[in-house]
PADO-514212 format. One record per residue (C-alpha): x, z, y; residue in three letters. Coordinates in steps of 0.001 Angstrom, whole numbers. Last residue first. Layout:
! residues N
r X X, Z Z, Y Y, res Ala .
...
This chain:
! residues 339
r X 112005, Z 102560, Y 100951, res Unk .
r X 113261, Z 105929, Y 102128, res Unk .
r X 110838, Z 107842, Y 104367, res Unk .
r X 110373, Z 110483, Y 101640, res Unk .
r X 108704, Z 107814, Y 99509, res Unk .
r X 105698, Z 110070, Y 98854, res Unk .
r X 104792, Z 109998, Y 102523, res Unk .
r X 104036, Z 112994, Y 104746, res Unk .
r X 101647, Z 113688, Y 107607, res Unk .
r X 99055, Z 115571, Y 105557, res Unk .
r X 98917, Z 112847, Y 102896, res Unk .
r X 100372, Z 109354, Y 102712, res Unk .
r X 101061, Z 107861, Y 99274, res Unk .
r X 103298, Z 104808, Y 99723, res Unk .
r X 103371, Z 102432, Y 96777, res Unk .
r X 106296, Z 100075, Y 96244, res Unk .
r X 108189, Z 96983, Y 97341, res Unk .
r X 105713, Z 94312, Y 98450, res Unk .
r X 103547, Z 96900, Y 100185, res Unk .
r X 101070, Z 99223, Y 98495, res Unk .
r X 99506, Z 101626, Y 100952, res Unk .
r X 97700, Z 104773, Y 99860, res Unk .
r X 95983, Z 106906, Y 102500, res Unk .
r X 94743, Z 110431, Y 101737, res Unk .
r X 92697, Z 111644, Y 104679, res Unk .
r X 93014, Z 114777, Y 106818, res Unk .
r X 92286, Z 112660, Y 109897, res Unk .
r X 95165, Z 113710, Y 112162, res Unk .
r X 97644, Z 114209, Y 109322, res Unk .
r X 96851, Z 110965, Y 107496, res Unk .
r X 96931, Z 109013, Y 110756, res Unk .
r X 100269, Z 110621, Y 111673, res Unk .
r X 101797, Z 109412, Y 108413, res Unk .
r X 100118, Z 106059, Y 109074, res Unk .
r X 101939, Z 105807, Y 112407, res Unk .
r X 105347, Z 106533, Y 110878, res Unk .
r X 104928, Z 103796, Y 108268, res Unk .
r X 103508, Z 101494, Y 110936, res Unk .
r X 106668, Z 102095, Y 112970, res Unk .
r X 108958, Z 101320, Y 110062, res Unk .
r X 107255, Z 98070, Y 109105, res Unk .
r X 105438, Z 97815, Y 105780, res Unk .
r X 107136, Z 95234, Y 103585, res Unk .
r X 105012, Z 92141, Y 102978, res Unk .
r X 101896, Z 91296, Y 100925, res Unk .
r X 99961, Z 94433, Y 101849, res Unk .
r X 97378, Z 96362, Y 99818, res Unk .
r X 95443, Z 99269, Y 101316, res Unk .
r X 93779, Z 102100, Y 99413, res Unk .
r X 91898, Z 104740, Y 101414, res Unk .
r X 91357, Z 107855, Y 99307, res Unk .
r X 87707, Z 108953, Y 99081, res Unk .
r X 86754, Z 112476, Y 100166, res Unk .
r X 86006, Z 111404, Y 103751, res Unk .
r X 83465, Z 108768, Y 102741, res Unk .
r X 84562, Z 105134, Y 103246, res Unk .
r X 83722, Z 102752, Y 106098, res Unk .
r X 85078, Z 104051, Y 109416, res Unk .
r X 88360, Z 105346, Y 107990, res Unk .
r X 88753, Z 102408, Y 105613, res Unk .
r X 88458, Z 99890, Y 108441, res Unk .
r X 91017, Z 101915, Y 110410, res Unk .
r X 93401, Z 101710, Y 107442, res Unk .
r X 92963, Z 97929, Y 107257, res Unk .
r X 93541, Z 97514, Y 110993, res Unk .
r X 96655, Z 99678, Y 110729, res Unk .
r X 97966, Z 97594, Y 107806, res Unk .
r X 97472, Z 94360, Y 109761, res Unk .
r X 99500, Z 95359, Y 112805, res Unk .
r X 97366, Z 96229, Y 115828, res Unk .
r X 99439, Z 98876, Y 117605, res Unk .
r X 102647, Z 96880, Y 117133, res Unk .
r X 101513, Z 94064, Y 119391, res Unk .
r X 100050, Z 96248, Y 122142, res Unk .
r X 103217, Z 98324, Y 122398, res Unk .
r X 105377, Z 95193, Y 122396, res Unk .
r X 103177, Z 93715, Y 125135, res Unk .
r X 103783, Z 96838, Y 127222, res Unk .
r X 107550, Z 96627, Y 126720, res Unk .
r X 107998, Z 92969, Y 127606, res Unk .
r X 108353, Z 90219, Y 124999, res Unk .
r X 111248, Z 88768, Y 122974, res Unk .
r X 109835, Z 88879, Y 119466, res Unk .
r X 110781, Z 91069, Y 116509, res Unk .
r X 108517, Z 94001, Y 117282, res Unk .
r X 110089, Z 96655, Y 115045, res Unk .
r X 112193, Z 97900, Y 117962, res Unk .
r X 108866, Z 98961, Y 119477, res Unk .
r X 109059, Z 102453, Y 118004, res Unk .
r X 105766, Z 104031, Y 119076, res Unk .
r X 105908, Z 107773, Y 119795, res Unk .
r X 103719, Z 110095, Y 117708, res Unk .
r X 103846, Z 113751, Y 118727, res Unk .
r X 100414, Z 115176, Y 117864, res Unk .
r X 99102, Z 114278, Y 121336, res Unk .
r X 100271, Z 110724, Y 120650, res Unk .
r X 98365, Z 110716, Y 117360, res Unk .
r X 95150, Z 111835, Y 119071, res Unk .
r X 95421, Z 109069, Y 121660, res Unk .
r X 96114, Z 106485, Y 118950, res Unk .
r X 93185, Z 107758, Y 116884, res Unk .
r X 90738, Z 107007, Y 119661, res Unk .
r X 92238, Z 103567, Y 120302, res Unk .
r X 92461, Z 102799, Y 116575, res Unk .
r X 88831, Z 103810, Y 116074, res Unk .
r X 87700, Z 101591, Y 118952, res Unk .
r X 89652, Z 98697, Y 117427, res Unk .
r X 87951, Z 99148, Y 114068, res Unk .
r X 84494, Z 99664, Y 115590, res Unk .
r X 84794, Z 96438, Y 117586, res Unk .
r X 86132, Z 94547, Y 114548, res Unk .
r X 83346, Z 95666, Y 112188, res Unk .
r X 82267, Z 92129, Y 111300, res Unk .
r X 85916, Z 91265, Y 110693, res Unk .
r X 87331, Z 88322, Y 112663, res Unk .
r X 89255, Z 90375, Y 115230, res Unk .
r X 92752, Z 90082, Y 113737, res Unk .
r X 95619, Z 91325, Y 115921, res Unk .
r X 97951, Z 91312, Y 112918, res Unk .
r X 96221, Z 89807, Y 109879, res Unk .
r X 93365, Z 91478, Y 108003, res Unk .
r X 91589, Z 90890, Y 104702, res Unk .
r X 88364, Z 92584, Y 103577, res Unk .
r X 87770, Z 92157, Y 99841, res Unk .
r X 84183, Z 92428, Y 98622, res Unk .
r X 82944, Z 93687, Y 95262, res Unk .
r X 82572, Z 97276, Y 96451, res Unk .
r X 84726, Z 97581, Y 99537, res Unk .
r X 88277, Z 96483, Y 98754, res Unk .
r X 90949, Z 96651, Y 101442, res Unk .
r X 93428, Z 93988, Y 102535, res Unk .
r X 96663, Z 93599, Y 104446, res Unk .
r X 98260, Z 90312, Y 105474, res Unk .
r X 101633, Z 89273, Y 106901, res Unk .
r X 101800, Z 85496, Y 107159, res Unk .
r X 104441, Z 83866, Y 104986, res Unk .
r X 106811, Z 81713, Y 107019, res Unk .
r X 106241, Z 78022, Y 106366, res Unk .
r X 108943, Z 75803, Y 104893, res Unk .
r X 109193, Z 72164, Y 105963, res Unk .
r X 112975, Z 72228, Y 105855, res Unk .
r X 113202, Z 71686, Y 109605, res Unk .
r X 110620, Z 74441, Y 110112, res Unk .
r X 112661, Z 76995, Y 108189, res Unk .
r X 115874, Z 75974, Y 109935, res Unk .
r X 114002, Z 76445, Y 113208, res Unk .
r X 113252, Z 80040, Y 112203, res Unk .
r X 116975, Z 80703, Y 111739, res Unk .
r X 117726, Z 79075, Y 115090, res Unk .
r X 115078, Z 81239, Y 116779, res Unk .
r X 116692, Z 84368, Y 115339, res Unk .
r X 120054, Z 83225, Y 116694, res Unk .
r X 118493, Z 82822, Y 120139, res Unk .
r X 116758, Z 86206, Y 119807, res Unk .
r X 119913, Z 88224, Y 119171, res Unk .
r X 118283, Z 91536, Y 120096, res Unk .
r X 119675, Z 93298, Y 117019, res Unk .
r X 116220, Z 93454, Y 115428, res Unk .
r X 115825, Z 89744, Y 116199, res Unk .
r X 119014, Z 88829, Y 114334, res Unk .
r X 118040, Z 90811, Y 111236, res Unk .
r X 114503, Z 89424, Y 111429, res Unk .
r X 115767, Z 85837, Y 111409, res Unk .
r X 118044, Z 86601, Y 108467, res Unk .
r X 115234, Z 88178, Y 106478, res Unk .
r X 112915, Z 85282, Y 107372, res Unk .
r X 115414, Z 82725, Y 106102, res Unk .
r X 115786, Z 84799, Y 102936, res Unk .
r X 112036, Z 84895, Y 102387, res Unk .
r X 111726, Z 81132, Y 102813, res Unk .
r X 113542, Z 80642, Y 99527, res Unk .
r X 116886, Z 78870, Y 99223, res Unk .
r X 118062, Z 75272, Y 98895, res Unk .
r X 121772, Z 75134, Y 97958, res Unk .
r X 124106, Z 77947, Y 96862, res Unk .
r X 126292, Z 77430, Y 99941, res Unk .
r X 123265, Z 78477, Y 102017, res Unk .
r X 123467, Z 81928, Y 100435, res Unk .
r X 127158, Z 82362, Y 101268, res Unk .
r X 126521, Z 81463, Y 104913, res Unk .
r X 123552, Z 83843, Y 105015, res Unk .
r X 125686, Z 86665, Y 103629, res Unk .
r X 128210, Z 86182, Y 106438, res Unk .
r X 125376, Z 86153, Y 108981, res Unk .
r X 124038, Z 89409, Y 107537, res Unk .
r X 127566, Z 90865, Y 107567, res Unk .
r X 127770, Z 90207, Y 111289, res Unk .
r X 124153, Z 91250, Y 111880, res Unk .
r X 124655, Z 94802, Y 110618, res Unk .
r X 121402, Z 96438, Y 111718, res Unk .
r X 121153, Z 98961, Y 108885, res Unk .
r X 117926, Z 97738, Y 107323, res Unk .
r X 118782, Z 94081, Y 107930, res Unk .
r X 122234, Z 94393, Y 106373, res Unk .
r X 120722, Z 96128, Y 103351, res Unk .
r X 118162, Z 93348, Y 102966, res Unk .
r X 120953, Z 90764, Y 103220, res Unk .
r X 122716, Z 92435, Y 100307, res Unk .
r X 119595, Z 92227, Y 98162, res Unk .
r X 119231, Z 88565, Y 99149, res Unk .
r X 122858, Z 87953, Y 98179, res Unk .
r X 122131, Z 89225, Y 94672, res Unk .
r X 118775, Z 87425, Y 94426, res Unk .
r X 120283, Z 84135, Y 95626, res Unk .
r X 122814, Z 84223, Y 92822, res Unk .
r X 126495, Z 84987, Y 92301, res Unk .
r X 127714, Z 83713, Y 88948, res Unk .
r X 128856, Z 86346, Y 86477, res Unk .
r X 131867, Z 88668, Y 86445, res Unk .
r X 130824, Z 90595, Y 89571, res Unk .
r X 133868, Z 91301, Y 91757, res Unk .
r X 132764, Z 89651, Y 94997, res Unk .
r X 129214, Z 90924, Y 94680, res Unk .
r X 130299, Z 94491, Y 93909, res Unk .
r X 132759, Z 94383, Y 96821, res Unk .
r X 129930, Z 93394, Y 99171, res Unk .
r X 127890, Z 96395, Y 98045, res Unk .
r X 130875, Z 98666, Y 98666, res Unk .
r X 131226, Z 97186, Y 102155, res Unk .
r X 127513, Z 97679, Y 102769, res Unk .
r X 127272, Z 101347, Y 101846, res Unk .
r X 124221, Z 101883, Y 104044, res Unk .
r X 122204, Z 103558, Y 101277, res Unk .
r X 119878, Z 100547, Y 101183, res Unk .
r X 122900, Z 98319, Y 100595, res Unk .
r X 124369, Z 100459, Y 97814, res Unk .
r X 121173, Z 100477, Y 95748, res Unk .
r X 120330, Z 96864, Y 96633, res Unk .
r X 123769, Z 95801, Y 95378, res Unk .
r X 123085, Z 97661, Y 92122, res Unk .
r X 119631, Z 96095, Y 91833, res Unk .
r X 121085, Z 92624, Y 92465, res Unk .
r X 123716, Z 93334, Y 89813, res Unk .
r X 120964, Z 94231, Y 87356, res Unk .
r X 119040, Z 91101, Y 88342, res Unk .
r X 122161, Z 88949, Y 87831, res Unk .
r X 122587, Z 90193, Y 84295, res Unk .
r X 124299, Z 93347, Y 83022, res Unk .
r X 125524, Z 93023, Y 79420, res Unk .
r X 123643, Z 95402, Y 77144, res Unk .
r X 125543, Z 96940, Y 74235, res Unk .
r X 123821, Z 100303, Y 74557, res Unk .
r X 127010, Z 101977, Y 75744, res Unk .
r X 127447, Z 99089, Y 78184, res Unk .
r X 124114, Z 99841, Y 79820, res Unk .
r X 125303, Z 103368, Y 80556, res Unk .
r X 127568, Z 102006, Y 83299, res Unk .
r X 124527, Z 100869, Y 85299, res Unk .
r X 122802, Z 104159, Y 84523, res Unk .
r X 125676, Z 106186, Y 85968, res Unk .
r X 126060, Z 103953, Y 89029, res Unk .
r X 122367, Z 104445, Y 89772, res Unk .
r X 122666, Z 108204, Y 89457, res Unk .
r X 125623, Z 108169, Y 91845, res Unk .
r X 123724, Z 106076, Y 94400, res Unk .
r X 120449, Z 107993, Y 94393, res Unk .
r X 118853, Z 106546, Y 97540, res Unk .
r X 115312, Z 106960, Y 96195, res Unk .
r X 114410, Z 103273, Y 96246, res Unk .
r X 117671, Z 102265, Y 94595, res Unk .
r X 117499, Z 104945, Y 91908, res Unk .
r X 113973, Z 103940, Y 90880, res Unk .
r X 114910, Z 100259, Y 90819, res Unk .
r X 117930, Z 101093, Y 88670, res Unk .
r X 115627, Z 102879, Y 86215, res Unk .
r X 113206, Z 99961, Y 85975, res Unk .
r X 116007, Z 97384, Y 85667, res Unk .
r X 117518, Z 99565, Y 82946, res Unk .
r X 114343, Z 99450, Y 80888, res Unk .
r X 114104, Z 95684, Y 81379, res Unk .
r X 117574, Z 95197, Y 79855, res Unk .
r X 116568, Z 97112, Y 76731, res Unk .
r X 116289, Z 100806, Y 75939, res Unk .
r X 116691, Z 101962, Y 72328, res Unk .
r X 114009, Z 104375, Y 71202, res Unk .
r X 115713, Z 107172, Y 69263, res Unk .
r X 113075, Z 109742, Y 70149, res Unk .
r X 115539, Z 111761, Y 72212, res Unk .
r X 116711, Z 108622, Y 74017, res Unk .
r X 113148, Z 107728, Y 74927, res Unk .
r X 112457, Z 111276, Y 76087, res Unk .
r X 115551, Z 111138, Y 78281, res Unk .
r X 114302, Z 107895, Y 79862, res Unk .
r X 110901, Z 109476, Y 80457, res Unk .
r X 112509, Z 112428, Y 82234, res Unk .
r X 114604, Z 110104, Y 84423, res Unk .
r X 111524, Z 108152, Y 85467, res Unk .
r X 109647, Z 111426, Y 86060, res Unk .
r X 112398, Z 112435, Y 88466, res Unk .
r X 111785, Z 109231, Y 90424, res Unk .
r X 108062, Z 109596, Y 90960, res Unk .
r X 108135, Z 107316, Y 94023, res Unk .
r X 104972, Z 105434, Y 92971, res Unk .
r X 106885, Z 102236, Y 92206, res Unk .
r X 109311, Z 104155, Y 89995, res Unk .
r X 106518, Z 105892, Y 88084, res Unk .
r X 104809, Z 102578, Y 87328, res Unk .
r X 108181, Z 100997, Y 86455, res Unk .
r X 108847, Z 103670, Y 83847, res Unk .
r X 105308, Z 103609, Y 82454, res Unk .
r X 105463, Z 99857, Y 81841, res Unk .
r X 108907, Z 100245, Y 80263, res Unk .
r X 107651, Z 102918, Y 77875, res Unk .
r X 104644, Z 100778, Y 76975, res Unk .
r X 106836, Z 97735, Y 76292, res Unk .
r X 109183, Z 99825, Y 74146, res Unk .
r X 106379, Z 100659, Y 71737, res Unk .
r X 104176, Z 103724, Y 71990, res Unk .
r X 102020, Z 104710, Y 69030, res Unk .
r X 99271, Z 107292, Y 69369, res Unk .
r X 98491, Z 106307, Y 72950, res Unk .
r X 96685, Z 109120, Y 74779, res Unk .
r X 99657, Z 110072, Y 76958, res Unk .
r X 100320, Z 106498, Y 78103, res Unk .
r X 96696, Z 105685, Y 78892, res Unk .
r X 96232, Z 108969, Y 80744, res Unk .
r X 99505, Z 108582, Y 82659, res Unk .
r X 98558, Z 105102, Y 83866, res Unk .
r X 95177, Z 106403, Y 85003, res Unk .
r X 96884, Z 109105, Y 87049, res Unk .
r X 98962, Z 106384, Y 88727, res Unk .
r X 95835, Z 104995, Y 90358, res Unk .
r X 97327, Z 102746, Y 93054, res Unk .
r X 95618, Z 99611, Y 91769, res Unk .
r X 98983, Z 98250, Y 90618, res Unk .
r X 99533, Z 101445, Y 88615, res Unk .
r X 96151, Z 101293, Y 86907, res Unk .
r X 96737, Z 97686, Y 85877, res Unk .
r X 100326, Z 98289, Y 84752, res Unk .
r X 99287, Z 101128, Y 82453, res Unk .
r X 96337, Z 99050, Y 81241, res Unk .
r X 98573, Z 96091, Y 80389, res Unk .
r X 101039, Z 98269, Y 78503, res Unk .
r X 98216, Z 99827, Y 76488, res Unk .
r X 96664, Z 96451, Y 75703, res Unk .
r X 100011, Z 95195, Y 74394, res Unk .
r X 100605, Z 98440, Y 72497, res Unk .
r X 97300, Z 97968, Y 70704, res Unk .
r X 94471, Z 100454, Y 71156, res Unk .
């Protein structure tokens, strides 16, 4: 097996949520080039196996395999999504020992690391002091941190800096809008959405999908188009009662529209990932893990809800959002509630 094929298979298994397959390909390879090591590093990072990332990096060093800029992006990603600020700083500095100059993606990862940890002022200092040109990705990472920690003032400041760069992606407009909405600043959120419309940019619709044989079942929030819609909604109602008895309380702060409390409860109850999970529960045998793919970040309340779903049903539920894989089992998630 060539290294190219090996790297591709590692990535393929990982993206399908089968990290065990990635390990098998990696372990059985007689010759491992840097591409295979990097593929395994990012696979482990995306599946919350952070310590394994560090172990692999040590193995590389021990074998005399020189890491490249992609290697460090993988390790920084792992640190960022595990909240390991000091570790991340260590690996960022280690780049210099290998003669690698950090690029904008490395700085974006470092800003993301500090931002997710709530160290927003430190993240802002990194941006201001970086020796290369500030980019949309760097400010976008900062804006994500502001959104996660509800700092709308710094989010607005970041937005101003982003717009100075020229035309920006729709994702950043949405981030800003969500940051305002989460803080209850609905008028400002509406202005951010209007900027999207004025520029002819459409907000990406949140979708989740599940594979059944050769067919892909796709769901949007509140979707009733699936042939099993009645069963899906009935399952969610039954499961919702059981979850509440187990201690689940809906967090409606993740509903980013100005509606009354009951409507917020109804809205969040039928997010796309919950519909997809319910489809899996009524369709697949109990010993089969339910694998759900989602194009956007899973919301905090759905993350909590799916933990309860896994506990109440005894099922393994794997959700891949646009950041990483979440392995839910017995009421816990592999990400440790940090993503």
